[in-house]
Backbone as JSON, one array per atom type, in Angstrom:
{
  "sequence": "MSTDHKRWRLSEMDLRELDPVKARELIIKCFFESQKETFARAKQNLGKEARDDEIRKTVESVIRLSFKEVGGSYEEPTKEDLGKVVSTLARKADSWGTPPDIIEHHKGQIIKILNLLK",
  "N": [[9.42, 16.38, -23.11], [9.36, 13.75, -21.1], [7.41, 12.38, -18.59], [7.53, 10.35, -15.56], [5.66, 8.06, -14.4], [4.56, 6.29, -11.76], [3.22, 2.93, -10.78], [0.78, 2.49, -8.57], [-0.05, 0.01, -6.27], [-2.69, -1.72, -4.45], [-2.25, -3.26, -1.16], [-2.84, -6.1, 0.71], [-2.57, -5.56, 3.45], [-3.52, -2.87, 3.12], [-6.28, -3.0, 3.07], [-7.06, -3.85, 5.37], [-9.23, -3.2, 8.09], [-10.83, -1.33, 6.77], [-12.36, 1.75, 6.39], [-14.34, 4.67, 5.55], [-12.39, 6.96, 6.22], [-9.98, 5.85, 6.03], [-9.97, 4.86, 3.5], [-9.89, 7.28, 2.26], [-7.33, 8.19, 2.96], [-5.75, 6.25, 1.59], [-6.43, 7.07, -1.01], [-5.12, 9.36, -1.06], [-2.35, 8.36, -0.94], [-2.28, 6.77, -3.12], [-2.63, 8.69, -5.11], [-0.46, 10.56, -4.54], [1.71, 8.71, -5.09], [1.1, 8.36, -8.08], [1.37, 10.64, -9.03], [3.65, 11.98, -8.25], [5.99, 12.63, -9.63], [4.87, 14.46, -11.6], [4.1, 16.62, -9.91], [6.61, 17.34, -8.75], [8.17, 18.15, -10.94], [6.63, 20.36, -11.58], [6.98, 21.86, -9.33], [9.64, 22.36, -9.2], [9.97, 23.85, -11.64], [8.91, 26.16, -10.92], [10.61, 26.9, -9.27], [10.83, 26.0, -6.64], [11.23, 23.72, -3.78], [11.25, 20.34, -4.04], [10.64, 18.39, -2.33], [9.51, 15.03, -0.98], [7.69, 15.51, 1.38], [6.68, 18.02, 0.83], [5.46, 17.62, -1.6], [3.54, 16.03, -0.92], [1.98, 17.62, 0.75], [1.1, 19.33, -1.27], [-0.42, 17.39, -2.83], [-2.55, 16.64, -0.78], [-3.68, 19.15, -0.52], [-4.91, 19.31, -3.21], [-6.57, 17.3, -3.03], [-8.29, 17.92, -0.89], [-9.41, 20.34, -1.96], [-10.84, 18.98, -4.03], [-12.7, 17.6, -2.7], [-14.19, 19.75, -1.89], [-15.12, 20.66, -4.16], [-16.85, 18.52, -5.11], [-18.65, 18.8, -3.22], [-18.42, 17.56, -0.89], [-17.31, 16.13, 2.31], [-14.13, 16.45, 3.45], [-13.14, 15.91, 5.9], [-14.98, 14.0, 7.03], [-15.58, 11.76, 4.96], [-17.78, 10.3, 2.77], [-18.71, 7.1, 1.05], [-19.9, 7.88, -1.33], [-19.02, 10.37, -1.76], [-16.13, 9.78, -2.09], [-15.88, 8.46, -4.25], [-16.72, 10.32, -6.2], [-14.63, 12.31, -5.92], [-12.6, 10.74, -6.67], [-13.27, 10.55, -9.35], [-13.07, 13.37, -10.07], [-10.28, 13.83, -9.65], [-9.09, 12.11, -11.42], [-9.86, 13.29, -13.82], [-8.41, 15.75, -13.47], [-5.94, 14.84, -13.37], [-5.73, 13.94, -16.07], [-5.98, 16.25, -17.36], [-3.31, 17.27, -16.7], [-1.77, 15.89, -18.35], [-1.38, 13.16, -17.72], [-0.76, 9.67, -18.75], [-3.51, 7.93, -20.19], [-3.64, 5.11, -19.58], [-2.36, 4.99, -17.25], [-3.91, 6.6, -15.57], [-6.32, 5.05, -15.71], [-5.35, 2.56, -14.42], [-4.81, 3.28, -11.85], [-7.34, 4.21, -10.98], [-8.71, 2.05, -10.98], [-7.66, 0.61, -8.87], [-8.49, 2.04, -6.9], [-11.16, 1.92, -6.98], [-11.48, -0.87, -6.33], [-11.18, -0.6, -3.62], [-13.51, 1.2, -2.82], [-15.38, -0.51, -3.58], [-15.37, -2.31, -1.51], [-16.23, -0.99, 0.84], [-18.84, -0.05, 2.97]],
  "CA": [[9.67, 15.89, -21.91], [8.62, 12.64, -20.49], [7.04, 12.14, -17.17], [7.61, 9.18, -15.03], [4.36, 7.76, -13.62], [4.57, 4.87, -11.01], [1.97, 2.16, -10.54], [0.65, 1.9, -7.16], [-0.91, -1.08, -6.04], [-3.25, -2.04, -3.2], [-1.72, -4.59, -0.53], [-3.82, -6.83, 1.67], [-2.66, -4.68, 4.72], [-4.18, -1.58, 3.03], [-7.68, -3.3, 3.17], [-7.5, -4.16, 6.81], [-10.03, -2.27, 9.1], [-11.14, -0.37, 5.98], [-13.52, 2.64, 6.54], [-14.15, 5.89, 4.56], [-11.25, 7.77, 6.41], [-8.76, 4.97, 5.68], [-10.04, 4.88, 2.08], [-9.42, 8.66, 1.75], [-5.76, 8.1, 3.06], [-5.3, 5.3, 0.51], [-6.48, 7.83, -2.3], [-4.03, 10.31, -1.05], [-1.19, 7.56, -1.05], [-2.18, 6.41, -4.5], [-2.43, 9.96, -5.87], [0.78, 10.96, -4.42], [2.52, 8.02, -5.94], [1.08, 8.38, -9.25], [1.55, 12.25, -9.69], [4.8, 12.69, -7.61], [6.89, 13.22, -10.63], [4.31, 15.53, -12.1], [4.03, 17.69, -8.98], [8.02, 17.52, -8.37], [8.59, 19.0, -11.98], [5.93, 21.65, -11.46], [7.45, 22.71, -8.06], [11.16, 22.87, -9.53], [9.84, 24.78, -12.72], [8.54, 27.39, -10.09], [11.89, 27.35, -8.36], [10.52, 25.61, -5.2], [11.7, 22.59, -3.28], [10.34, 19.09, -4.59], [10.77, 17.1, -1.28], [8.14, 14.36, -0.89], [6.84, 16.11, 2.29], [6.19, 19.14, 0.25], [4.76, 17.1, -2.48], [2.35, 15.23, -0.28], [1.2, 18.67, 1.22], [0.17, 19.64, -2.3], [-1.33, 16.5, -3.18], [-3.52, 16.78, 0.23], [-4.55, 20.27, -0.94], [-5.56, 18.99, -4.36], [-7.71, 16.32, -2.68], [-9.14, 18.91, -0.08], [-10.27, 21.13, -3.06], [-11.6, 18.14, -5.04], [-13.81, 17.19, -1.76], [-15.17, 20.95, -1.79], [-15.62, 20.78, -5.59], [-18.0, 17.75, -5.35], [-19.71, 19.24, -2.18], [-18.26, 16.47, 0.29], [-16.33, 16.41, 3.6], [-12.75, 15.74, 3.68], [-12.85, 15.26, 7.32], [-15.93, 12.82, 7.17], [-16.08, 11.23, 3.86], [-18.83, 9.19, 2.37], [-18.48, 6.26, 0.13], [-20.44, 8.37, -2.53], [-18.23, 11.56, -1.88], [-14.78, 9.27, -2.41], [-16.41, 8.21, -5.88], [-16.89, 11.77, -6.97], [-13.44, 12.69, -5.82], [-11.8, 9.82, -7.74], [-13.43, 10.93, -10.82], [-12.38, 14.5, -10.24], [-8.82, 13.51, -9.58], [-8.86, 11.39, -12.72], [-10.07, 14.39, -14.76], [-7.3, 16.53, -13.28], [-4.61, 14.11, -13.93], [-5.75, 13.8, -17.58], [-5.56, 17.59, -17.74], [-1.91, 17.4, -16.51], [-0.95, 14.96, -19.25], [-1.07, 11.62, -17.31], [-1.19, 8.75, -19.74], [-4.85, 7.42, -19.94], [-3.34, 3.9, -19.01], [-1.99, 5.28, -15.77], [-5.24, 7.03, -14.85], [-7.19, 3.87, -15.45], [-4.79, 1.67, -13.65], [-5.2, 3.98, -10.29], [-8.97, 4.49, -10.95], [-9.18, 0.54, -10.85], [-7.16, 0.28, -7.42], [-9.33, 2.8, -5.9], [-12.61, 1.23, -7.12], [-11.56, -2.1, -5.47], [-11.3, 0.07, -2.22], [-14.76, 1.71, -2.71], [-16.49, -1.73, -3.45], [-15.39, -2.99, 0.03], [-16.67, 0.07, 1.83], [-20.22, -0.37, 3.15]],
  "C": [[8.76, 14.91, -21.36], [8.27, 12.66, -19.23], [6.9, 10.9, -16.67], [6.3, 9.06, -14.32], [4.7, 6.26, -13.07], [3.09, 4.4, -10.88], [1.83, 1.84, -9.25], [-0.23, 0.96, -7.14], [-1.41, -1.29, -4.5], [-2.53, -3.3, -2.57], [-2.85, -5.07, 0.46], [-3.93, -6.04, 2.85], [-3.39, -3.37, 4.52], [-5.71, -1.81, 3.37], [-8.14, -3.71, 4.56], [-8.11, -2.98, 7.46], [-10.27, -0.96, 8.13], [-12.41, 0.4, 6.21], [-13.26, 3.81, 5.57], [-12.76, 6.8, 4.79], [-10.01, 7.2, 5.84], [-8.53, 4.88, 4.1], [-9.65, 6.22, 1.53], [-7.77, 8.82, 1.94], [-5.17, 7.19, 2.02], [-5.23, 6.28, -0.94], [-5.39, 8.85, -2.17], [-2.64, 9.66, -1.46], [-1.14, 7.25, -2.52], [-2.12, 7.81, -5.5], [-1.0, 10.65, -5.81], [1.85, 10.14, -5.36], [2.38, 8.19, -7.41], [1.45, 9.74, -9.98], [2.65, 12.83, -9.07], [5.53, 13.39, -8.6], [6.29, 14.52, -11.21], [4.32, 16.79, -11.3], [5.65, 18.26, -8.69], [8.45, 18.44, -9.67], [7.92, 20.42, -11.86], [6.66, 22.4, -10.3], [9.13, 23.25, -8.7], [10.85, 23.83, -10.71], [9.54, 26.32, -11.95], [9.77, 27.87, -8.99], [11.63, 26.92, -6.86], [11.05, 24.21, -5.06], [10.73, 21.39, -3.63], [10.6, 17.9, -3.7], [9.49, 16.4, -1.28], [7.22, 14.98, 0.24], [6.09, 17.16, 1.77], [5.19, 18.77, -0.79], [3.37, 16.64, -2.12], [1.55, 16.39, 0.28], [0.2, 19.1, -0.01], [-0.9, 18.72, -2.72], [-2.65, 16.49, -2.29], [-4.32, 18.05, -0.23], [-5.32, 19.97, -2.21], [-6.82, 18.12, -3.74], [-8.67, 17.12, -1.88], [-10.05, 19.58, -1.15], [-11.2, 20.13, -3.79], [-12.72, 17.81, -3.94], [-14.93, 18.43, -1.96], [-15.82, 20.99, -3.3], [-16.87, 19.85, -5.67], [-18.83, 17.84, -4.08], [-19.73, 18.18, -1.09], [-17.36, 16.99, 1.45], [-15.14, 15.67, 3.42], [-12.46, 15.12, 5.02], [-13.76, 13.99, 7.67], [-16.36, 12.41, 5.9], [-17.0, 10.2, 3.79], [-18.18, 8.33, 1.18], [-18.75, 7.16, -1.39], [-19.37, 9.71, -2.98], [-16.82, 11.04, -2.53], [-14.94, 8.9, -3.88], [-16.21, 9.34, -6.64], [-15.4, 12.36, -6.88], [-12.35, 12.01, -6.68], [-12.04, 10.29, -9.02], [-13.08, 12.32, -11.1], [-11.06, 14.6, -10.32], [-8.43, 13.0, -10.93], [-8.99, 12.53, -13.82], [-8.87, 15.28, -14.56], [-6.06, 16.06, -13.77], [-4.49, 14.05, -15.25], [-5.42, 15.22, -18.11], [-4.06, 18.1, -17.75], [-1.12, 16.41, -17.51], [-0.7, 13.69, -18.78], [-1.56, 10.85, -18.29], [-2.53, 8.04, -19.31], [-4.61, 5.99, -19.21], [-2.99, 4.01, -17.32], [-3.12, 5.64, -14.92], [-6.13, 5.74, -14.59], [-6.64, 2.7, -14.48], [-5.32, 2.07, -12.1], [-6.63, 4.0, -10.02], [-9.28, 2.91, -10.44], [-8.67, 0.04, -9.37], [-8.06, 0.92, -6.58], [-10.73, 2.27, -5.98], [-12.66, -0.02, -6.28], [-11.82, -1.64, -3.93], [-12.72, 0.42, -2.01], [-15.85, 0.51, -2.59], [-16.4, -2.39, -2.14], [-15.84, -2.16, 0.95], [-18.33, -0.43, 1.86], [-21.07, 0.94, 2.78]]
}
């Protein structure tokens, strides 16, 4: 069973008025787009609805948990915490069978964001 993974790309608009909270929201958007199919299939296998809003809630929960795992604050993220969370999410995606090129592409997109944060 092959899983489709979309490649999310940053836009110029994404980078406007960038701060750590906006960066966290972009990480959520990126992870949602890249893992949407994985979560949809998992929910369907559990007999649950796989609507976008439900998948987004799951993605947010995974990201909140990742902040806890790295000792960071979801509500008040720092650049350092965001970097740790991205590494944690990459490890999780790898454990779920996400192809390495998809993981590296999305990590690259997020690193561009993190490099622009002060």
